[in-house]
N, C-alpha and C positions, 0 to 999 in steps of 0.2 A: 432870072432865074437860069434861061443855059448859059450866059457868061458865069455865074457860079460855079456849075455844074463841069462847064470848060475849065474854069481855074483847079477845082479839086482836081479833076484827071489828068491836069497837069502838072500839078504840084506832086501827086500820087505818082507819076509816070517818073520823075525827076529822083523822089525816095527810092524807089526800084532801081533804076537806074545805079544811083549812090551805094544802094545795099549789094546789086551787081558785081559792081566795080570791086568793091572791099572786098568781095567775097574771093575775086579772082584775081587780085592783086598778089603781088609774090611777096613771098615770107621778108621778116627783116634779115638783112645780110648780114650772115655772121660767119665765123669760122669755129669748129667745134674740135678740138684736138683733144683726144684721148691717149693718155700716155698710163699704161698700166702693166710694170715690166717692161714693155718695148712700147712704141707707138703702136696703137690698133688701127689699121685701115676700117673707115666707117662707111656703111652705105649710106643713100641718101635717107632711109627709112631710118637708122641707128642715128644717124646726126639729127633728125628732126625729133624721135623720140627723145635723146640725150638734152636737146635744147631746151626743149618743153620741160621735161625733168628738173632742170636747171632753173630753169625759171619759177618753177613750181616751189622748189627748196627755198630759193631769194624769197619769195614771195610771202614765204612762211616765218622770215625773219622778224623777230620782234624789237631787237635792239641792233643798234649800231655805232663804229667809234666815230662817226662823225655827227650824231646825235645822242651824244651818250646818256647815260640816267646814273651811270656810276662812271668812276676814273679807269679809263681803259689806258693800259702802257704801252705806247708807241711802238717800242722796241719790242715787246712781246708780240705785238700783232704781226708786225714785218717779221719777225721770226719763225712765227707758225707760217705765215704766208711762204717762204724761204724753202721751211721742210714741206710743205706740199708739193712746191713746183720741183724740189729736188727727188721726189718720191712718184707715187703713182697719183694722178688728179686726172681731173676733167678741167678745161679750159674753154669758154665760149667767148670769144672776141670778137665786138662788135667794129665797123668802119669807123663809126661816132658814135658820141655817146647817146645813150637811150635811159629815159626815163621809166621806172619801175616801181611801182608802189608795194613797200612792205609792209607788216603789220606794222612796223615801228615809224612810218611815214615813206613817202617818196624821196628816191636818191637817184643820182645821176651813175650811169654804169656805161663803161667802156669795155669790162670785161668781168666774168663771174670765176670763181676758181674754185672747186670741191677738192678738197683732198680726200683720198682715197687709202691712206698707209693703215687703216685699221682692219682687222679681218672681220669684223661684225656690223660695221656702218660706215658711212661716209663720215671722216674725221674732222675738217673742217669747211668753212664757208667763208669766203673773202670776195668781194669786188674790187675793181681798180675803178676809180672815178676820172669825171673828164678832166681832173687835172694832175692824172698818175700818182695819186694818194690811194695806197692800199687801205680798205677798210676794213673792220673787224665784225663779224656779225655773230649775235648770241640769242640763245632760246631761240631756234629754230626746230622745223618739227623732226623728230626721231625717228617717229615711223617712216615720214619720207625718206630719212638716212638710211634706213635698213632696206628699204625699198630699192632704193637709188644704187647701193653697193650691189645688190643681186642683180639688179638690170644690166650693171656694169661688167659683172662677172659672165653672166648669160652671153653680151655681147663680145667680150675678150675670149672666150672659148668660142663663138661662133661668127666671128666676122663676117 
């Protein structure tokens, strides 16, 4: 009985140590760049908020061009990506590929790019995968796109 209790206490201590380690481990390394007219300097708080919201928007994606439910035009996807990157956008770049589970399934992500070229909501969502392929996304949350652009405008006005 004492051995069983001791084993339980040791197991619980190991679990709690693991939870404490996870809670104190550093966030996933990433670079967050906001280009909104000019490059906007970001505080650590703004960087973290934009990163979390970008991932949240990506997770809401129901379709992507690597797992197509319809015929995606590669040329159109790449043109939309170029348009986003030549205007206003947010880019989250990871030093190595990250697995992200979207509503459309798990994908590999090295970069998240959110176009900000509309006045009313975030205008496009792309990722770049571990093989440097530009991936188009569709049917992601409209309300999150509206909130995202409001957040960006607030940060751009008060960096």
